C-alpha positions in Angstrom: 64.1 -84.5 -21.6 63.4 -81.5 -23.8 62.9 -79.0 -20.8 66.0 -80.3 -19.0 68.1 -80.0 -22.1 66.9 -76.5 -22.7 67.7 -75.5 -19.1 71.2 -77.0 -19.3 71.8 -75.2 -22.6 70.6 -71.9 -21.3 72.8 -72.3 -18.1 75.9 -72.9 -20.1 78.7 -70.6 -18.8 79.8 -68.0 -21.3 83.4 -69.2 -21.1 82.7 -72.9 -21.8 84.4 -74.3 -24.9 81.4 -75.6 -26.8 83.6 -76.9 -29.6 85.1 -79.5 -27.3 81.6 -80.8 -26.6 80.8 -81.0 -30.3 84.1 -82.9 -31.0 83.3 -85.4 -28.3 79.8 -86.1 -29.8 81.0 -86.0 -33.4 83.9 -88.4 -32.8 81.7 -91.1 -31.1 79.0 -90.6 -33.7 81.5 -91.1 -36.5 82.7 -94.3 -35.0 79.1 -95.6 -34.7 78.2 -94.7 -38.3 81.5 -96.2 -39.5 80.8 -99.5 -37.7 77.3 -99.7 -39.2 78.6 -99.0 -42.7 81.6 -101.4 -42.6 79.6 -104.4 -41.3 79.0 -106.9 -44.1 76.9 -109.9 -42.9 76.7 -112.9 -45.2 75.3 -116.4 -44.9 77.5 -119.3 -46.0 76.5 -122.4 -47.8 76.3 -124.2 -44.4 73.7 -121.6 -43.2 76.0 -119.9 -40.7 76.1 -116.2 -40.6 79.4 -114.4 -40.7 80.3 -110.7 -40.2 82.8 -109.5 -42.7 84.3 -106.0 -43.3 83.3 -103.9 -46.3 86.9 -102.5 -46.4 88.2 -106.0 -47.0 85.7 -106.5 -49.9 86.5 -103.2 -51.4 90.1 -102.4 -50.4 90.0 -99.0 -52.2 87.6 -97.8 -49.5 90.3 -98.2 -46.9 91.4 -94.6 -47.6 88.1 -93.5 -46.1 89.5 -94.6 -42.7 91.7 -91.5 -42.8 88.6 -89.5 -42.1 86.4 -92.1 -40.2 89.1 -93.3 -37.8 88.4 -90.4 -35.6 89.1 -91.8 -32.1 92.3 -89.7 -31.8 90.1 -86.7 -31.7 88.2 -88.1 -28.7 91.4 -88.8 -26.8 92.6 -85.3 -27.7 89.4 -83.8 -26.2 89.9 -86.1 -23.2 93.3 -84.5 -22.6 91.9 -81.0 -22.7 89.1 -81.9 -20.3 91.3 -83.9 -17.9 93.7 -81.0 -17.6 90.9 -78.5 -16.7 89.2 -81.0 -14.3 92.4 -81.9 -12.4 93.5 -78.3 -12.0 90.0 -77.3 -10.8 90.0 -80.1 -8.2 93.5 -79.2 -7.1 92.5 -75.6 -6.5 89.6 -76.8 -4.2 91.6 -79.4 -2.4 93.5 -77.1 0.1 96.6 -79.2 -0.1 95.0 -82.6 0.2 95.4 -85.4 -2.3 93.0 -85.1 -5.2 93.8 -88.2 -7.2 90.9 -90.4 -6.0 88.4 -87.5 -6.4 89.7 -86.8 -9.9 89.4 -90.5 -10.9 85.8 -90.7 -9.7 84.9 -87.4 -11.3 86.2 -88.4 -14.7 85.0 -92.0 -14.7 81.6 -92.0 -13.0 79.7 -91.3 -16.2 81.9 -93.6 -18.1 82.0 -96.7 -15.9 78.4 -96.9 -14.7 76.8 -97.4 -18.2 79.8 -99.6 -19.1 79.1 -101.9 -16.1 75.4 -102.0 -16.9 76.3 -103.1 -20.5 78.7 -105.8 -19.2 76.1 -107.0 -16.6 73.2 -107.2 -19.2 75.3 -109.0 -21.8 77.0 -111.2 -19.3 73.7 -112.3 -17.8 72.2 -112.9 -21.3 75.2 -114.9 -22.4 75.1 -117.0 -19.3 71.4 -117.7 -19.7 71.8 -118.6 -23.4 74.6 -121.0 -22.6 72.8 -122.7 -19.8 69.7 -123.0 -22.0 71.7 -124.6 -24.8 71.0 -121.8 -27.2 73.5 -120.4 -29.7 74.9 -120.7 -33.1 74.8 -118.5 -36.1 74.7 -114.8 -35.7 74.2 -115.1 -31.9 77.7 -116.5 -31.4 79.1 -113.7 -33.6 77.2 -111.2 -31.5 78.6 -112.6 -28.2 82.1 -112.0 -29.6 81.6 -108.7 -31.4 79.6 -106.5 -29.0 82.4 -106.4 -26.5 85.1 -105.3 -29.0 84.5 -101.5 -28.6 85.4 -101.8 -24.9 89.1 -101.4 -26.0 88.3 -97.7 -26.2 87.2 -97.7 -22.5 90.4 -99.4 -21.5 92.6 -96.8 -23.3 90.5 -93.9 -21.8 91.0 -95.4 -18.3 94.7 -95.4 -18.8 94.6 -91.8 -19.8 92.7 -90.8 -16.7 95.1 -92.8 -14.5 98.2 -91.1 -16.1 96.8 -87.6 -16.2 98.4 -86.2 -12.9 102.1 -87.2 -13.7 101.8 -86.4 -17.4 100.2 -83.0 -16.6 103.2 -82.2 -14.3 105.6 -83.2 -17.2 103.6 -81.0 -19.5 103.7 -78.0 -17.1 107.5 -78.3 -16.9 108.4 -79.2 -20.5 105.4 -78.2 -22.6 106.0 -79.3 -26.2 109.0 -81.3 -25.0 106.8 -83.8 -23.2 104.7 -84.4 -26.3 107.9 -84.7 -28.4 109.3 -87.3 -26.0 106.2 -89.5 -26.4 106.4 -89.1 -30.2 110.1 -90.1 -30.2 109.3 -93.1 -27.9 106.6 -94.3 -30.3 108.9 -93.9 -33.2 111.7 -95.8 -31.4 109.3 -98.7 -30.7 108.4 -99.0 -34.3 112.1 -99.0 -35.4 112.8 -101.7 -32.9 109.8 -103.7 -34.1 110.2 -103.4 -37.8 113.9 -102.9 -38.3 115.3 -105.2 -35.6 112.4 -107.6 -35.0 112.4 -107.0 -31.2 109.4 -109.0 -29.9 106.6 -107.7 -27.5 108.0 -104.1 -27.5 105.3 -103.0 -29.9 102.7 -103.2 -27.0 104.3 -100.1 -25.4 102.8 -98.1 -28.2 99.4 -98.6 -26.7 100.7 -96.1 -24.2 103.1 -93.9 -26.2 100.8 -93.3 -29.2 97.6 -92.6 -27.4 99.2 -90.6 -24.6 100.9 -88.4 -27.2 97.5 -87.6 -28.6 96.2 -87.0 -25.1 99.2 -84.7 -24.5 98.0 -82.5 -27.4 94.9 -81.9 -25.3 97.0 -80.5 -22.5 98.6 -78.1 -25.0 95.2 -77.0 -26.2 94.1 -76.4 -22.6 97.0 -74.0 -22.2 96.3 -72.3 -25.5 99.5 -73.5 -27.0 97.9 -74.7 -30.2 97.0 -71.0 -31.0 100.6 -69.8 -30.8 101.4 -67.8 -33.9 97.8 -67.6 -35.1 96.8 -70.8 -37.1 100.3 -71.9 -37.9 100.5 -74.6 -35.2 97.3 -76.4 -36.5 98.7 -76.1 -40.0 102.0 -77.7 -39.0 100.2 -80.5 -37.1 97.9 -81.3 -40.0 100.5 -81.0 -42.7 103.3 -82.9 -40.9 100.9 -85.6 -39.7 99.3 -86.1 -43.1 102.7 -86.1 -44.9 104.2 -88.5 -42.3 101.3 -91.0 -42.5 101.4 -90.9 -46.3 105.1 -91.5 -46.5 105.0 -94.3 -43.9 102.2 -96.1 -45.7 103.8 -95.6 -49.1 107.3 -96.6 -48.2 107.1 -98.5 -44.9 105.5 -101.7 -43.6 102.3 -99.9 -42.6 98.9 -100.8 -44.1 96.6 -98.2 -45.8 93.7 -98.8 -43.4 93.8 -96.9 -40.1 91.5 -99.5 -38.5 92.2 -103.1 -38.0 91.5 -105.5 -40.9 90.9 -109.2 -40.7 93.9 -111.4 -41.5 96.4 -108.5 -42.0 99.9 -109.2 -40.8 100.4 -105.6 -39.5 97.6 -103.5 -38.1 97.9 -99.7 -37.5 95.5 -100.2 -34.5 96.5 -103.2 -32.4 99.1 -102.3 -31.3 99.0 -98.7 -32.5 101.8 -97.7 -34.9 103.7 -94.5 -35.6 101.6 -94.1 -38.7 98.5 -94.0 -36.5 100.1 -91.3 -34.4 100.8 -89.3 -37.5 97.2 -89.8 -38.5 96.1 -88.5 -35.1 98.3 -85.4 -35.5 96.7 -84.5 -38.8 93.2 -85.0 -37.4 93.9 -82.8 -34.4 95.4 -80.1 -36.7 92.4 -80.3 -39.0 89.7 -80.0 -36.3 91.6 -77.1 -34.8 91.5 -75.3 -38.2 87.7 -75.7 -38.1 87.3 -74.3 -34.6 86.4 -70.7 -35.7 83.4 -71.5 -38.0 82.2 -74.3 -35.8 82.2 -72.1 -32.7 80.1 -69.5 -34.5 77.7 -72.3 -35.6 77.4 -73.5 -32.0 76.3 -70.1 -30.9 72.9 -70.9 -32.4 70.6 -72.0 -29.5 69.0 -74.9 -31.4 72.4 -76.3 -32.5 73.8 -76.0 -29.0 70.7 -77.7 -27.5 71.3 -80.6 -29.9 74.9 -81.0 -28.8 73.9 -80.9 -25.1 71.2 -83.6 -25.7 73.7 -85.8 -27.6 76.4 -85.4 -24.9 74.0 -86.7 -22.3 73.6 -90.1 -24.1 76.7 -90.4 -26.2 78.4 -93.1 -24.1 75.2 -95.2 -23.8 74.7 -95.0 -27.6 78.3 -96.0 -28.2 78.1 -99.0 -25.9 74.9 -100.3 -27.5 75.3 -99.5 -31.2 76.8 -102.8 -32.2 74.0 -104.6 -30.3 71.5 -102.6 -32.4 73.3 -103.3 -35.6 73.4 -107.0 -35.0 69.9 -107.0 -33.9 68.8 -105.5 -37.2 70.7 -108.2 -39.1 69.1 -110.8 -36.8 65.7 -109.6 -37.6 66.4 -109.7 -41.4 67.6 -113.3 -41.1 64.6 -114.3 -39.0 62.3 -112.8 -41.6 64.2 -114.5 -44.4 65.0 -111.2 -46.0 67.8 -111.8 -48.6 71.2 -110.4 -47.7 72.8 -109.1 -50.9 76.4 -109.7 -51.7 78.5 -107.0 -49.9 79.3 -104.0 -52.0 76.9 -105.0 -54.7 74.3 -102.5 -56.0 71.6 -104.2 -54.0 73.7 -104.1 -50.9 74.3 -100.4 -51.2 70.6 -99.8 -51.8 69.9 -101.6 -48.6 72.4 -99.5 -46.5 70.0 -96.5 -45.7 67.3 -98.9 -44.5 69.7 -101.0 -42.3 71.3 -97.9 -40.9 67.9 -96.2 -40.2 66.7 -99.4 -38.4 70.0 -99.6 -36.4 69.5 -95.9 -35.4 66.0 -96.5 -34.3 66.9 -99.6 -32.3 69.9 -97.7 -30.7 67.5 -95.0 -29.7 65.3 -97.5 -28.0 68.3 -99.0 -26.1 69.4 -95.5 -25.1 65.9 -94.8 -23.8 66.2 -97.9 -21.7 69.7 -97.4 -20.3 70.4 -93.7 -20.5 69.7 -93.0 -16.8 72.9 -94.8 -15.8 74.9 -92.1 -17.7 73.6 -89.3 -15.5 75.7 -88.1 -12.6 74.5 -89.6 -9.4 72.5 -92.3 -11.2 71.9 -95.7 -9.6 75.0 -97.4 -8.3 76.9 -97.9 -5.0 76.3 -95.0 -2.7 79.2 -95.8 -0.3 80.9 -92.8 1.1 84.1 -91.7 -0.7 86.6 -93.3 1.5 89.0 -94.9 -0.9 92.6 -93.7 -0.9 94.6 -92.6 -3.9 96.4 -96.0 -4.2 93.0 -97.8 -3.9 91.6 -95.6 -6.7 94.6 -96.3 -8.8 94.1 -100.1 -8.2 90.5 -99.7 -9.2 91.4 -98.0 -12.5 94.0 -100.7 -13.2 91.5 -103.5 -12.5 88.9 -101.9 -14.7 91.5 -101.3 -17.5 92.6 -105.0 -17.6 89.0 -106.1 -17.2 87.5 -104.2 -20.1 90.5 -104.8 -22.3 90.3 -108.5 -21.6 86.6 -108.6 -22.3 87.1 -106.7 -25.6 89.3 -109.5 -26.7 87.6 -112.6 -25.4 84.0 -111.5 -25.7 81.0 -112.9 -23.8 81.0 -116.3 -25.5 82.1 -119.4 -23.7 81.5 -118.1 -20.2 81.3 -121.7 -18.8 83.9 -123.2 -21.2 87.0 -121.3 -20.1 87.5 -119.6 -23.5 90.6 -117.4 -23.3 92.3 -114.6 -25.2 95.8 -113.3 -25.0 96.0 -109.9 -23.3 99.6 -108.8 -24.0 101.3 -111.9 -22.5 98.5 -113.2 -20.2 95.7 -115.5 -21.0 92.4 -114.0 -19.8 88.9 -115.5 -19.6 85.6 -113.7 -19.7 84.6 -114.4 -16.1 88.0 -113.2 -14.9 87.7 -110.0 -17.0 84.2 -109.3 -15.7 85.3 -109.9 -12.2 88.3 -107.5 -12.5 86.0 -104.8 -14.2 83.4 -105.0 -11.4 85.9 -105.0 -8.6 87.7 -102.0 -10.1 84.5 -100.1 -10.6 83.5 -100.6 -6.9 86.9 -99.1 -5.8 86.5 -96.2 -8.2 82.9 -95.6 -6.9 84.3 -95.4 -3.3 86.9 -92.8 -4.3 86.8 -89.1 -3.9 85.3 -88.4 -0.5 87.6 -85.6 0.5 87.2 -83.4 -2.5 83.9 -82.6 -4.2 84.0 -84.6 -7.5 82.3 -81.9 -9.5 80.5 -82.3 -12.9 81.6 -84.1 -15.9 83.0 -81.7 -18.4 
């Protein structure tokens, strides 16, 4: 791996925006560390293991989510990369449709490791159920490991919506972003002021696509207008808006979902979360100068290149590693201290170090599926644009459904509510696999190009 990383780093084009690569790695890495830190496993009087949330035990720590809830940065970076990728493919298409090629180019390195993850956990869950095994932490794991797949679903929607939203951006610029912000605000007004049901689910689109739209603006250099004033405005307005909404409105302090809360800023996303995303985007843009100078160091850049090559695999498997560490502690009868106690905090570095080591082992086992051209269907790219769009849609509903229902109860018909539809794990897996096959067959007319 060392020589290939060195070669990739040395061949980096002079005009490549290295800061974007750093933000992609840092955002996923922050989510991983946050999950490891927040997990609080306890054993009840009945001997059953439960996974709680440190932020529920120590509510004062919920303010930390204003820094650790960094997924808006990943979606912002996605908008930047999608704009460049779609425009590059359009220039090479000679007037032909580029949608299917764009979908495949953007999703190949995302969906292949995701489908391997789903396949491995699905097979394991089925074998365990057929063998009559389960209970304790294992049942919790079958439910929890699939939860981060919600992020994959949102990202799929962003890829699918890039062409029309990019056209709106090219015509209206900041106006397109403003329209999405206004729509997100209107949804929350209808939800909280007038009690309109179901409308809140529209903010899964409006909130995250508004953040994505900021990536388009960055791709066109519009966040640099007037020197650093635009990032200052974004950071200041976003932080002030989120603070006022939390202090005066119905919004909780935590920017991640909390067990048992009546209103979550995450599911569905709220206007407060959009303000949070704006402040984060402004903040990271203000750090661009010093970070870019730091990334000019060869050793630092090689580290970012290496991390980018395995970041999605690490993200998919990090909860598996964390729960594996807790499982080993329980199997060895190692006492689990009371969450947030002095002994619990003293154990944190050891648990996180073990989770990092186990994640590294899982990455070594599965990283090859993240490489462009790795194992997978080698069917020629014959799918049409509508077929590619159908593939993305099926994958989107499949991974979102799986994130909600988990891998447990595959043979029992266990269901979860996805918007207004009951979905089972087998149905979710089937939709995800069928959609992936359609995406894999897309893009034959235009060279897909490399993941940026």
